[in-house]
N, C-alpha and C positions, 0 to 999 in steps of 0.2 A: 912157660909155667907148667909145672907138673899138675896133672888133674888129681883131684881128691874125689874118689868115687864111693860115697856112702849112700845107701838106699833108705835105711831107717836107723834110728837110735834104738838098739836092742838092749843096751845095758849102759848104766851110768855108774862109774866108780868114783867115789869121793874119798879123799885122803889129803895128802899134802899137794895133790894135783887133782884136777877133774878130768876124767876120761869119758869120751863118748865112744861106744863100741858098736860096731855092726858085725853081727855073726851071720855066716852063710856066704853065698857066692859074692865075690867082689868085696869081702869084708875088709875092714880096716879099723884103726883106732886113732882118734884125735885126742891127744893129751895136752891139757892146758896147765901150765905151771905158774903163770902170772895172773895178775888181776885182769878181769874182763867185764864186759857188760852183756846183759840180755835185755833186748827190747821186746816187749809184748804189749799189744794193744796201745801203742803210742807212749808207753811208760818205760823208762830205762831203769834197770836194776843193776847196781854194781855188785860184782861177785869177786870174792877173794878166796882162792883155794885154801888158804891158811885158816880162814874163819868163815865157814859157810852158814853160820847161824843166821837165820833170817832169809837165806837164799835157797835153802833146801827145796821149798815148795816150787819156786821158779824153775829150778833144775829138774825136779821130778816131772814137771809139766812137759818137758822135752822128751821124756821116755816114750818110745814107740811111735814117735812122730817121723814123718818123711823128711829127709834132708833134700831140699830142693836145689840148693846151690852151695858151693864152697869155692871161694875166691881168695887170692892173695894179692894184696896191693904192692906197689913198687917199694913201699917202706917196710914190708914184711907183715902188715896187718892182715890177719886171717878173719874172714867174714863167712859165717855159716848161716844159711837160711834153713831153719828147722821148724817144720809146721808153719805157724804164723809168727814165729819168733825170729829175731836176728841176734846172733851171737857175734860179738866183735872182740877180737883179741889183739891188742896193740903189741908191738915189739917192746922188749925191755932193754934198757941201756946196759944192764949188768948180767942178765941171765937169759937162758933159752926160754922164750915165752910159750912156745907150743911145738908139738911134734905130730906128724902124721906118719903112721906105719901101716902099709898094706900087707895083705897075706902073701902077695907075690914078691915081697922083698923091697918094693919101692918105699922110700923114706924121704921125708922133708922135715928139716929142723929149722926153726927160726932162731938164728944165733943172736947173741947180744948185739944190739944196734940195728937189728932187722935184716941182716944178710941171711940168705937161705943157703943151707947145705942140702944138696939133693943127691940121692942114690937111686939109680935106675931100676934096680931089682933084677929078677931072673931074666 
């Protein structure tokens, strides 16, 4: 498993995807292109990058929060623990669900069906 090293969420980019950005030492970007969930205080909130109406406040609550853990399950599911929230991104049957790109060139892409494509970087 390739490690995903984010220390804080310094920027959130919203569009046809949702990106969590860490700026500075060890920086990287997690870009989510498929539907995912954010669990906060025991309540699960569905998020669709194509329609974030109603999800914006949940996502903004992740801004400047510490990323405590980032794991990838055997099926390609990405789980991020950000502050007191858990972001869960399942694989997609048809599309790339998520991508991690580090400043040093490391890259992990969750391909359709959950297979991971991994580049080692510099």
